[in-house]
N, C-alpha and C positions, 0 to 999 in steps of 0.2 A: 796113272791115268788121271786126267784133269777132272775136277769136279765142275758142276754147273756154275757154281759161284766163281771159280777161276775163269771159266769161259766168259761169263758175264762181265767180269772186270776187264778182261782183254777187249771185249767188244766195246764197252763203254770208253776205254782208253782210245781205241781206234776212232770211235765216233767223235770224241773231243779233238783228237788230232786232225781229223778230216774237217771239222768245223773251223778249227783254228787256221788251217791252210786256206780255206775259203776266205776267211776274214783278212788274211795276209795278202791274197790276190786282190781283194777289194781295195785294200790300203795302197797297194802298188799302182792301181789305176787312178787314185785320187789326184795326184799332181796333174795328170792329163785332163781329167774331168774339170778340175778347178781352172785350168788354163783356158778352157772354152769360155768361162765367165769373165776372166780377168784379161784375156788377150796376152798373157805372159808366156812367150815362147821359151824363155829360159826355164820356167817351171815345167812346161810340157816336156822339154828335153830331158829333165831329170828322171822321167819315167822309162826312158828307152836305153837299151844297150847302144854302144857306139856303132855297132854294125847294122843296126835296125834299118829297115826300109818301110816306107809308107807308099801304098799304091792305091789309086782310085781315080775317079774322074768327076769333074764338075763342068756342067755346060758342054758335055761331049769332049772336053779336053782331058787327056790322060795325064796324070801326075805320078811320077815315080821318083820319090824323094828320099834323101837320107834323113836321119833324125835331126841333124843340124838344119837342113833346108826346111824341114817341116816346122821346126821351132821359129825360123825366120818368117814362115808363112803365117803362123799363129800371131806373131808380133804385128805383121802387116795387116792382118784382118781386124786387129783391135779387140776390145772388150765386147762381149755379148751378155750384158747384165741380165737379160730375160731368158737366157738359155735354160732349158730343162733337160735333165738326163736321167737315164734309168739303166742299171745293169740288168740286162735281160737274163743272162745265164753265165755261169762259170763252170768249166769242166776241168778237173785236175786228175793227172795220173803221174804219181811220183813227183819229179822236179819239172814236169811239163804241164802247161795249162793253156786253155783257150777261153776267151770271153767275148761276149757280144754286148755292146753298149749302144743305146739309142739316144740321139740328141734331137731336140726340136728347137728351132730358132737360134741356131749357132750361125751368126752373121745372116740371119733371115732364112737359113736353109735347114732341112731335116737331113740327118746323117744316120746311117747304121754303120758302126765300126766293128770289125772282127779283129781281135788281138790274139797273138801267140806270145805266151810268156814262158820264161824259164827261171828256175830258182838256182842261183849260184851263190855259194858262201852264205847261205841263209837268207838271201834277199831275192825277191821276185822283181823282174824287170821285163819290159816289153821287148821282144825280139823282132816283131813285125806287125804291121797293120794293113788291112785292106778295107776299103770303105765304099759305100754307095751313097750318092747325094740325092737319091730318090727322084722327085719330079724335075729337079734341075740337072738331070743326067742326060 
């Protein structure tokens, strides 16, 4: 039979692991977040799996892009040095995760991005993204 001390140690280990996974998902989102400021589509592309798709609309026009096409769009949009972002939440279950990131003043627009991520070979990457461009939609 396990003692209270043994149970506490296991719980603390689980808490540390959970916290570390959260930080790893945050880290996986950083190239994407930084690309909003820099306009570097190649940097943005590093955050995504090859199969990833990005879906959303701007000005009523639907965009359904591959991660390569999205990287080109980031390049074309250029730098947004005044963009601000906030990771609103991250939810993790084993090797699967979801995240919501808010942006204001990315090319003059506000965006809410929803990401689905997957951890493969110890590395989190974005598998898909859907977004809302708020008032410009």
